[in-house]
mmCIF file of the N, C-alpha and C atoms, coordinates in Angstrom:
data_MODEL
# 
_entry.id   MODEL 
# 
loop_
_atom_site.group_PDB 
_atom_site.id 
_atom_site.type_symbol 
_atom_site.label_atom_id 
_atom_site.label_alt_id 
_atom_site.label_comp_id 
_atom_site.label_asym_id 
_atom_site.label_entity_id 
_atom_site.label_seq_id 
_atom_site.pdbx_PDB_ins_code 
_atom_site.Cartn_x 
_atom_site.Cartn_y 
_atom_site.Cartn_z 
_atom_site.occupancy 
_atom_site.B_iso_or_equiv 
_atom_site.pdbx_formal_charge 
_atom_site.auth_seq_id 
_atom_site.auth_comp_id 
_atom_site.auth_asym_id 
_atom_site.auth_atom_id 
_atom_site.pdbx_PDB_model_num 
ATOM 1   N N  . MET A 1 1  ? 27.645 3.469   10.307 1.00 0.00 ? 1  MET A N  1 
ATOM 2   C CA . MET A 1 1  ? 26.761 2.970   9.574  1.00 0.00 ? 1  MET A CA 1 
ATOM 3   C C  . MET A 1 1  ? 26.280 1.683   10.870 1.00 0.00 ? 1  MET A C  1 
ATOM 4   N N  . THR A 1 2  ? 24.932 1.365   11.407 1.00 0.00 ? 2  THR A N  1 
ATOM 5   C CA . THR A 1 2  ? 24.095 1.120   11.632 1.00 0.00 ? 2  THR A CA 1 
ATOM 6   C C  . THR A 1 2  ? 23.336 -0.176  10.553 1.00 0.00 ? 2  THR A C  1 
ATOM 7   N N  . GLU A 1 3  ? 23.200 -0.666  10.415 1.00 0.00 ? 3  GLU A N  1 
ATOM 8   C CA . GLU A 1 3  ? 22.257 -1.873  8.876  1.00 0.00 ? 3  GLU A CA 1 
ATOM 9   C C  . GLU A 1 3  ? 21.200 -2.362  9.730  1.00 0.00 ? 3  GLU A C  1 
ATOM 10  N N  . ILE A 1 4  ? 20.350 -2.144  9.245  1.00 0.00 ? 4  ILE A N  1 
ATOM 11  C CA . ILE A 1 4  ? 19.095 -3.207  9.712  1.00 0.00 ? 4  ILE A CA 1 
ATOM 12  C C  . ILE A 1 4  ? 19.446 -4.781  9.319  1.00 0.00 ? 4  ILE A C  1 
ATOM 13  N N  . PRO A 1 5  ? 19.220 -6.058  9.878  1.00 0.00 ? 5  PRO A N  1 
ATOM 14  C CA . PRO A 1 5  ? 19.309 -7.313  10.087 1.00 0.00 ? 5  PRO A CA 1 
ATOM 15  C C  . PRO A 1 5  ? 18.429 -6.952  8.841  1.00 0.00 ? 5  PRO A C  1 
ATOM 16  N N  . ALA A 1 6  ? 19.180 -8.228  8.171  1.00 0.00 ? 6  ALA A N  1 
ATOM 17  C CA . ALA A 1 6  ? 18.630 -8.305  6.508  1.00 0.00 ? 6  ALA A CA 1 
ATOM 18  C C  . ALA A 1 6  ? 16.628 -9.606  6.814  1.00 0.00 ? 6  ALA A C  1 
ATOM 19  N N  . ASP A 1 7  ? 16.433 -10.439 7.862  1.00 0.00 ? 7  ASP A N  1 
ATOM 20  C CA . ASP A 1 7  ? 15.474 -11.226 8.467  1.00 0.00 ? 7  ASP A CA 1 
ATOM 21  C C  . ASP A 1 7  ? 14.535 -9.397  8.658  1.00 0.00 ? 7  ASP A C  1 
ATOM 22  N N  . ILE A 1 8  ? 14.888 -8.763  9.174  1.00 0.00 ? 8  ILE A N  1 
ATOM 23  C CA . ILE A 1 8  ? 14.073 -7.647  9.711  1.00 0.00 ? 8  ILE A CA 1 
ATOM 24  C C  . ILE A 1 8  ? 14.046 -6.045  8.787  1.00 0.00 ? 8  ILE A C  1 
ATOM 25  N N  . ARG A 1 9  ? 15.109 -6.392  7.936  1.00 0.00 ? 9  ARG A N  1 
ATOM 26  C CA . ARG A 1 9  ? 14.885 -5.568  6.353  1.00 0.00 ? 9  ARG A CA 1 
ATOM 27  C C  . ARG A 1 9  ? 13.663 -5.966  5.297  1.00 0.00 ? 9  ARG A C  1 
ATOM 28  N N  . ASP A 1 10 ? 12.870 -7.285  5.548  1.00 0.00 ? 10 ASP A N  1 
ATOM 29  C CA . ASP A 1 10 ? 12.224 -8.080  4.607  1.00 0.00 ? 10 ASP A CA 1 
ATOM 30  C C  . ASP A 1 10 ? 10.466 -7.773  4.992  1.00 0.00 ? 10 ASP A C  1 
ATOM 31  N N  . LEU A 1 11 ? 10.243 -7.718  6.086  1.00 0.00 ? 11 LEU A N  1 
ATOM 32  C CA . LEU A 1 11 ? 9.239  -7.520  6.948  1.00 0.00 ? 11 LEU A CA 1 
ATOM 33  C C  . LEU A 1 11 ? 9.094  -6.065  7.064  1.00 0.00 ? 11 LEU A C  1 
ATOM 34  N N  . LEU A 1 12 ? 10.133 -5.620  6.097  1.00 0.00 ? 12 LEU A N  1 
ATOM 35  C CA . LEU A 1 12 ? 9.711  -3.721  5.582  1.00 0.00 ? 12 LEU A CA 1 
ATOM 36  C C  . LEU A 1 12 ? 9.578  -3.695  4.358  1.00 0.00 ? 12 LEU A C  1 
ATOM 37  N N  . ALA A 1 13 ? 7.778  -2.557  4.595  1.00 0.00 ? 13 ALA A N  1 
ATOM 38  C CA . ALA A 1 13 ? 7.111  -2.616  3.668  1.00 0.00 ? 13 ALA A CA 1 
ATOM 39  C C  . ALA A 1 13 ? 6.866  -0.876  3.647  1.00 0.00 ? 13 ALA A C  1 
ATOM 40  N N  . CYS A 1 14 ? 6.971  -0.603  2.262  1.00 0.00 ? 14 CYS A N  1 
ATOM 41  C CA . CYS A 1 14 ? 6.662  1.123   2.002  1.00 0.00 ? 14 CYS A CA 1 
ATOM 42  C C  . CYS A 1 14 ? 5.321  1.735   2.817  1.00 0.00 ? 14 CYS A C  1 
ATOM 43  N N  . PRO A 1 15 ? 4.828  2.524   3.713  1.00 0.00 ? 15 PRO A N  1 
ATOM 44  C CA . PRO A 1 15 ? 3.433  2.312   4.129  1.00 0.00 ? 15 PRO A CA 1 
ATOM 45  C C  . PRO A 1 15 ? 2.582  2.846   3.758  1.00 0.00 ? 15 PRO A C  1 
ATOM 46  N N  . ARG A 1 16 ? 2.935  3.875   2.207  1.00 0.00 ? 16 ARG A N  1 
ATOM 47  C CA . ARG A 1 16 ? 2.293  4.480   1.577  1.00 0.00 ? 16 ARG A CA 1 
ATOM 48  C C  . ARG A 1 16 ? 1.767  3.301   0.625  1.00 0.00 ? 16 ARG A C  1 
ATOM 49  N N  . CYS A 1 17 ? 2.271  2.435   -0.095 1.00 0.00 ? 17 CYS A N  1 
ATOM 50  C CA . CYS A 1 17 ? 1.239  2.309   -0.803 1.00 0.00 ? 17 CYS A CA 1 
ATOM 51  C C  . CYS A 1 17 ? 2.184  0.470   -0.945 1.00 0.00 ? 17 CYS A C  1 
ATOM 52  N N  . GLY A 1 18 ? 2.605  -0.047  0.269  1.00 0.00 ? 18 GLY A N  1 
ATOM 53  C CA . GLY A 1 18 ? 3.305  -1.358  0.488  1.00 0.00 ? 18 GLY A CA 1 
ATOM 54  C C  . GLY A 1 18 ? 3.915  -1.664  -0.354 1.00 0.00 ? 18 GLY A C  1 
ATOM 55  N N  . GLY A 1 19 ? 5.046  -1.243  -1.731 1.00 0.00 ? 19 GLY A N  1 
ATOM 56  C CA . GLY A 1 19 ? 6.196  -1.606  -2.033 1.00 0.00 ? 19 GLY A CA 1 
ATOM 57  C C  . GLY A 1 19 ? 7.416  -2.138  -1.176 1.00 0.00 ? 19 GLY A C  1 
ATOM 58  N N  . VAL A 1 20 ? 8.106  -3.129  -1.756 1.00 0.00 ? 20 VAL A N  1 
ATOM 59  C CA . VAL A 1 20 ? 9.299  -3.531  -1.025 1.00 0.00 ? 20 VAL A CA 1 
ATOM 60  C C  . VAL A 1 20 ? 10.121 -2.518  -1.185 1.00 0.00 ? 20 VAL A C  1 
ATOM 61  N N  . LEU A 1 21 ? 10.953 -1.827  -0.420 1.00 0.00 ? 21 LEU A N  1 
ATOM 62  C CA . LEU A 1 21 ? 11.799 -1.133  0.282  1.00 0.00 ? 21 LEU A CA 1 
ATOM 63  C C  . LEU A 1 21 ? 12.896 -1.978  0.802  1.00 0.00 ? 21 LEU A C  1 
ATOM 64  N N  . ARG A 1 22 ? 14.143 -0.798  -0.354 1.00 0.00 ? 22 ARG A N  1 
ATOM 65  C CA . ARG A 1 22 ? 15.455 -0.765  -0.695 1.00 0.00 ? 22 ARG A CA 1 
ATOM 66  C C  . ARG A 1 22 ? 16.463 -0.219  0.479  1.00 0.00 ? 22 ARG A C  1 
ATOM 67  N N  . ASP A 1 23 ? 18.121 -0.875  0.485  1.00 0.00 ? 23 ASP A N  1 
ATOM 68  C CA . ASP A 1 23 ? 18.698 -0.252  0.769  1.00 0.00 ? 23 ASP A CA 1 
ATOM 69  C C  . ASP A 1 23 ? 19.353 0.604   -0.268 1.00 0.00 ? 23 ASP A C  1 
ATOM 70  N N  . SER A 1 24 ? 19.633 2.191   1.034  1.00 0.00 ? 24 SER A N  1 
ATOM 71  C CA . SER A 1 24 ? 19.805 2.908   0.127  1.00 0.00 ? 24 SER A CA 1 
ATOM 72  C C  . SER A 1 24 ? 21.092 4.664   1.218  1.00 0.00 ? 24 SER A C  1 
ATOM 73  N N  . ARG A 1 25 ? 22.019 5.253   0.207  1.00 0.00 ? 25 ARG A N  1 
ATOM 74  C CA . ARG A 1 25 ? 22.142 5.525   1.079  1.00 0.00 ? 25 ARG A CA 1 
ATOM 75  C C  . ARG A 1 25 ? 22.264 7.969   0.344  1.00 0.00 ? 25 ARG A C  1 
ATOM 76  N N  . VAL A 1 26 ? 21.217 7.854   1.792  1.00 0.00 ? 26 VAL A N  1 
ATOM 77  C CA . VAL A 1 26 ? 21.152 10.003  0.497  1.00 0.00 ? 26 VAL A CA 1 
ATOM 78  C C  . VAL A 1 26 ? 22.075 11.046  0.878  1.00 0.00 ? 26 VAL A C  1 
ATOM 79  N N  . GLY A 1 27 ? 22.476 11.691  0.660  1.00 0.00 ? 27 GLY A N  1 
ATOM 80  C CA . GLY A 1 27 ? 23.230 13.304  1.401  1.00 0.00 ? 27 GLY A CA 1 
ATOM 81  C C  . GLY A 1 27 ? 23.942 12.718  2.242  1.00 0.00 ? 27 GLY A C  1 
ATOM 82  N N  . GLY A 1 28 ? 24.712 11.094  2.717  1.00 0.00 ? 28 GLY A N  1 
ATOM 83  C CA . GLY A 1 28 ? 25.521 10.780  3.259  1.00 0.00 ? 28 GLY A CA 1 
ATOM 84  C C  . GLY A 1 28 ? 25.046 9.891   4.514  1.00 0.00 ? 28 GLY A C  1 
ATOM 85  N N  . GLY A 1 29 ? 23.837 9.661   4.703  1.00 0.00 ? 29 GLY A N  1 
ATOM 86  C CA . GLY A 1 29 ? 22.943 8.960   5.814  1.00 0.00 ? 29 GLY A CA 1 
ATOM 87  C C  . GLY A 1 29 ? 22.138 8.164   4.507  1.00 0.00 ? 29 GLY A C  1 
ATOM 88  N N  . GLU A 1 30 ? 21.669 6.851   6.073  1.00 0.00 ? 30 GLU A N  1 
ATOM 89  C CA . GLU A 1 30 ? 21.769 5.782   5.236  1.00 0.00 ? 30 GLU A CA 1 
ATOM 90  C C  . GLU A 1 30 ? 19.935 5.938   5.750  1.00 0.00 ? 30 GLU A C  1 
ATOM 91  N N  . THR A 1 31 ? 19.214 5.217   4.784  1.00 0.00 ? 31 THR A N  1 
ATOM 92  C CA . THR A 1 31 ? 17.850 5.323   3.884  1.00 0.00 ? 31 THR A CA 1 
ATOM 93  C C  . THR A 1 31 ? 17.064 4.303   3.220  1.00 0.00 ? 31 THR A C  1 
ATOM 94  N N  . LEU A 1 32 ? 16.237 4.002   3.753  1.00 0.00 ? 32 LEU A N  1 
ATOM 95  C CA . LEU A 1 32 ? 15.183 2.685   2.662  1.00 0.00 ? 32 LEU A CA 1 
ATOM 96  C C  . LEU A 1 32 ? 14.678 3.894   1.485  1.00 0.00 ? 32 LEU A C  1 
ATOM 97  N N  . THR A 1 33 ? 14.434 3.505   0.659  1.00 0.00 ? 33 THR A N  1 
ATOM 98  C CA . THR A 1 33 ? 13.531 3.629   -1.119 1.00 0.00 ? 33 THR A CA 1 
ATOM 99  C C  . THR A 1 33 ? 13.063 3.224   -1.064 1.00 0.00 ? 33 THR A C  1 
ATOM 100 N N  . CYS A 1 34 ? 11.408 3.231   -1.324 1.00 0.00 ? 34 CYS A N  1 
ATOM 101 C CA . CYS A 1 34 ? 9.917  2.561   -2.329 1.00 0.00 ? 34 CYS A CA 1 
ATOM 102 C C  . CYS A 1 34 ? 10.612 1.986   -3.729 1.00 0.00 ? 34 CYS A C  1 
ATOM 103 N N  . ASP A 1 35 ? 10.782 1.541   -4.538 1.00 0.00 ? 35 ASP A N  1 
ATOM 104 C CA . ASP A 1 35 ? 11.228 1.868   -5.805 1.00 0.00 ? 35 ASP A CA 1 
ATOM 105 C C  . ASP A 1 35 ? 9.632  2.190   -6.718 1.00 0.00 ? 35 ASP A C  1 
ATOM 106 N N  . ALA A 1 36 ? 8.396  1.820   -5.968 1.00 0.00 ? 36 ALA A N  1 
ATOM 107 C CA . ALA A 1 36 ? 6.971  1.665   -6.821 1.00 0.00 ? 36 ALA A CA 1 
ATOM 108 C C  . ALA A 1 36 ? 6.500  3.281   -6.916 1.00 0.00 ? 36 ALA A C  1 
ATOM 109 N N  . CYS A 1 37 ? 7.008  4.214   -5.363 1.00 0.00 ? 37 CYS A N  1 
ATOM 110 C CA . CYS A 1 37 ? 6.297  5.627   -5.571 1.00 0.00 ? 37 CYS A CA 1 
ATOM 111 C C  . CYS A 1 37 ? 7.506  6.360   -4.865 1.00 0.00 ? 37 CYS A C  1 
ATOM 112 N N  . ALA A 1 38 ? 8.671  6.040   -5.040 1.00 0.00 ? 38 ALA A N  1 
ATOM 113 C CA . ALA A 1 38 ? 10.160 6.254   -5.083 1.00 0.00 ? 38 ALA A CA 1 
ATOM 114 C C  . ALA A 1 38 ? 10.285 7.387   -4.156 1.00 0.00 ? 38 ALA A C  1 
ATOM 115 N N  . LEU A 1 39 ? 10.011 6.845   -2.495 1.00 0.00 ? 39 LEU A N  1 
ATOM 116 C CA . LEU A 1 39 ? 9.586  7.925   -1.568 1.00 0.00 ? 39 LEU A CA 1 
ATOM 117 C C  . LEU A 1 39 ? 10.611 7.302   -0.702 1.00 0.00 ? 39 LEU A C  1 
ATOM 118 N N  . VAL A 1 40 ? 11.060 8.126   0.379  1.00 0.00 ? 40 VAL A N  1 
ATOM 119 C CA . VAL A 1 40 ? 12.849 7.407   0.865  1.00 0.00 ? 40 VAL A CA 1 
ATOM 120 C C  . VAL A 1 40 ? 12.838 7.890   1.664  1.00 0.00 ? 40 VAL A C  1 
ATOM 121 N N  . TYR A 1 41 ? 12.392 7.219   3.091  1.00 0.00 ? 41 TYR A N  1 
ATOM 122 C CA . TYR A 1 41 ? 12.239 7.528   4.310  1.00 0.00 ? 41 TYR A CA 1 
ATOM 123 C C  . TYR A 1 41 ? 13.617 6.933   5.410  1.00 0.00 ? 41 TYR A C  1 
ATOM 124 N N  . PRO A 1 42 ? 14.271 7.951   6.332  1.00 0.00 ? 42 PRO A N  1 
ATOM 125 C CA . PRO A 1 42 ? 15.401 8.036   6.697  1.00 0.00 ? 42 PRO A CA 1 
ATOM 126 C C  . PRO A 1 42 ? 15.983 6.883   7.696  1.00 0.00 ? 42 PRO A C  1 
ATOM 127 N N  . VAL A 1 43 ? 16.339 6.649   7.716  1.00 0.00 ? 43 VAL A N  1 
ATOM 128 C CA . VAL A 1 43 ? 17.090 5.431   9.211  1.00 0.00 ? 43 VAL A CA 1 
ATOM 129 C C  . VAL A 1 43 ? 17.915 6.061   9.802  1.00 0.00 ? 43 VAL A C  1 
ATOM 130 N N  . GLU A 1 44 ? 17.615 6.489   11.026 1.00 0.00 ? 44 GLU A N  1 
ATOM 131 C CA . GLU A 1 44 ? 18.332 6.192   12.244 1.00 0.00 ? 44 GLU A CA 1 
ATOM 132 C C  . GLU A 1 44 ? 18.522 6.215   13.148 1.00 0.00 ? 44 GLU A C  1 
ATOM 133 N N  . GLU A 1 45 ? 19.976 6.276   13.978 1.00 0.00 ? 45 GLU A N  1 
ATOM 134 C CA . GLU A 1 45 ? 20.655 5.349   14.688 1.00 0.00 ? 45 GLU A CA 1 
ATOM 135 C C  . GLU A 1 45 ? 19.943 2.978   13.619 1.00 0.00 ? 45 GLU A C  1 
ATOM 136 N N  . GLY A 1 46 ? 19.053 2.798   12.998 1.00 0.00 ? 46 GLY A N  1 
ATOM 137 C CA . GLY A 1 46 ? 19.471 1.704   12.749 1.00 0.00 ? 46 GLY A CA 1 
ATOM 138 C C  . GLY A 1 46 ? 18.222 1.357   12.847 1.00 0.00 ? 46 GLY A C  1 
ATOM 139 N N  . ILE A 1 47 ? 17.626 2.168   12.923 1.00 0.00 ? 47 ILE A N  1 
ATOM 140 C CA . ILE A 1 47 ? 15.664 2.516   12.587 1.00 0.00 ? 47 ILE A CA 1 
ATOM 141 C C  . ILE A 1 47 ? 14.956 3.008   11.664 1.00 0.00 ? 47 ILE A C  1 
ATOM 142 N N  . PRO A 1 48 ? 14.151 2.172   11.183 1.00 0.00 ? 48 PRO A N  1 
ATOM 143 C CA . PRO A 1 48 ? 13.653 2.969   10.047 1.00 0.00 ? 48 PRO A CA 1 
ATOM 144 C C  . PRO A 1 48 ? 12.810 3.454   10.735 1.00 0.00 ? 48 PRO A C  1 
ATOM 145 N N  . VAL A 1 49 ? 11.992 5.177   10.151 1.00 0.00 ? 49 VAL A N  1 
ATOM 146 C CA . VAL A 1 49 ? 11.903 5.590   10.727 1.00 0.00 ? 49 VAL A CA 1 
ATOM 147 C C  . VAL A 1 49 ? 10.440 5.514   9.241  1.00 0.00 ? 49 VAL A C  1 
ATOM 148 N N  . LEU A 1 50 ? 9.473  4.916   9.462  1.00 0.00 ? 50 LEU A N  1 
ATOM 149 C CA . LEU A 1 50 ? 8.326  4.837   8.519  1.00 0.00 ? 50 LEU A CA 1 
ATOM 150 C C  . LEU A 1 50 ? 7.320  6.154   8.803  1.00 0.00 ? 50 LEU A C  1 
ATOM 151 N N  . LEU A 1 51 ? 7.286  6.641   8.590  1.00 0.00 ? 51 LEU A N  1 
ATOM 152 C CA . LEU A 1 51 ? 6.025  7.752   9.232  1.00 0.00 ? 51 LEU A CA 1 
ATOM 153 C C  . LEU A 1 51 ? 6.012  8.619   7.904  1.00 0.00 ? 51 LEU A C  1 
ATOM 154 N N  . ALA A 1 52 ? 4.588  8.610   7.242  1.00 0.00 ? 52 ALA A N  1 
ATOM 155 C CA . ALA A 1 52 ? 5.310  8.933   5.595  1.00 0.00 ? 52 ALA A CA 1 
ATOM 156 C C  . ALA A 1 52 ? 5.417  10.931  5.884  1.00 0.00 ? 52 ALA A C  1 
ATOM 157 N N  . GLU A 1 53 ? 5.206  11.344  7.467  1.00 0.00 ? 53 GLU A N  1 
ATOM 158 C CA . GLU A 1 53 ? 5.567  12.864  6.928  1.00 0.00 ? 53 GLU A CA 1 
ATOM 159 C C  . GLU A 1 53 ? 6.623  13.270  6.967  1.00 0.00 ? 53 GLU A C  1 
ATOM 160 N N  . ARG A 1 54 ? 7.444  12.070  7.172  1.00 0.00 ? 54 ARG A N  1 
ATOM 161 C CA . ARG A 1 54 ? 8.849  11.676  7.731  1.00 0.00 ? 54 ARG A CA 1 
ATOM 162 C C  . ARG A 1 54 ? 10.390 11.340  6.066  1.00 0.00 ? 54 ARG A C  1 
ATOM 163 N N  . ALA A 1 55 ? 8.894  11.254  5.288  1.00 0.00 ? 55 ALA A N  1 
ATOM 164 C CA . ALA A 1 55 ? 9.783  10.401  3.748  1.00 0.00 ? 55 ALA A CA 1 
ATOM 165 C C  . ALA A 1 55 ? 9.620  11.911  2.601  1.00 0.00 ? 55 ALA A C  1 
ATOM 166 N N  . GLN A 1 56 ? 10.785 11.438  1.853  1.00 0.00 ? 56 GLN A N  1 
ATOM 167 C CA . GLN A 1 56 ? 10.698 13.050  0.929  1.00 0.00 ? 56 GLN A CA 1 
ATOM 168 C C  . GLN A 1 56 ? 10.540 12.931  -0.520 1.00 0.00 ? 56 GLN A C  1 
ATOM 169 N N  . PRO A 1 57 ? 10.531 12.618  -1.347 1.00 0.00 ? 57 PRO A N  1 
ATOM 170 C CA . PRO A 1 57 ? 10.005 12.158  -2.545 1.00 0.00 ? 57 PRO A CA 1 
ATOM 171 C C  . PRO A 1 57 ? 12.125 11.932  -3.302 1.00 0.00 ? 57 PRO A C  1 
ATOM 172 N N  . ARG A 1 58 ? 12.378 10.752  -4.152 1.00 0.00 ? 58 ARG A N  1 
ATOM 173 C CA . ARG A 1 58 ? 13.709 10.192  -3.954 1.00 0.00 ? 58 ARG A CA 1 
ATOM 174 C C  . ARG A 1 58 ? 14.716 11.834  -5.165 1.00 0.00 ? 58 ARG A C  1 
ATOM 175 N N  . THR A 1 59 ? 13.970 12.300  -5.664 1.00 0.00 ? 59 THR A N  1 
ATOM 176 C CA . THR A 1 59 ? 14.760 13.543  -6.390 1.00 0.00 ? 59 THR A CA 1 
ATOM 177 C C  . THR A 1 59 ? 14.767 14.691  -5.461 1.00 0.00 ? 59 THR A C  1 
ATOM 178 N N  . GLN A 1 60 ? 14.066 14.844  -4.330 1.00 0.00 ? 60 GLN A N  1 
ATOM 179 C CA . GLN A 1 60 ? 14.376 15.846  -3.732 1.00 0.00 ? 60 GLN A CA 1 
ATOM 180 C C  . GLN A 1 60 ? 14.843 15.115  -2.677 1.00 0.00 ? 60 GLN A C  1 
ATOM 181 N N  . ALA A 1 61 ? 14.711 13.979  -2.512 1.00 0.00 ? 61 ALA A N  1 
ATOM 182 C CA . ALA A 1 61 ? 16.224 12.980  -1.623 1.00 0.00 ? 61 ALA A CA 1 
ATOM 183 C C  . ALA A 1 61 ? 17.073 13.372  -1.499 1.00 0.00 ? 61 ALA A C  1 
ATOM 184 N N  . GLU A 1 62 ? 17.148 13.269  -3.152 1.00 0.00 ? 62 GLU A N  1 
ATOM 185 C CA . GLU A 1 62 ? 19.401 12.932  -3.701 1.00 0.00 ? 62 GLU A CA 1 
ATOM 186 C C  . GLU A 1 62 ? 19.725 14.520  -3.855 1.00 0.00 ? 62 GLU A C  1 
ATOM 187 N N  . ALA A 1 63 ? 18.675 15.541  -3.596 1.00 0.00 ? 63 ALA A N  1 
ATOM 188 C CA . ALA A 1 63 ? 19.488 16.785  -3.800 1.00 0.00 ? 63 ALA A CA 1 
ATOM 189 C C  . ALA A 1 63 ? 20.115 17.518  -3.396 1.00 0.00 ? 63 ALA A C  1 
# 
């Protein structure tokens, strides 16, 4: 797993609502989760994929 450097992660925000993103793991993969709107964004090879069409609702992503 390639972690996102803290100084970069602190600059990221949810593209849907502007909420704070926190590190999470869903389905064995690294993700970023917005607690404000409950969307989960994938992280691929250490790169956050902050595209609305790639996000999943937290409950669906955890299934």
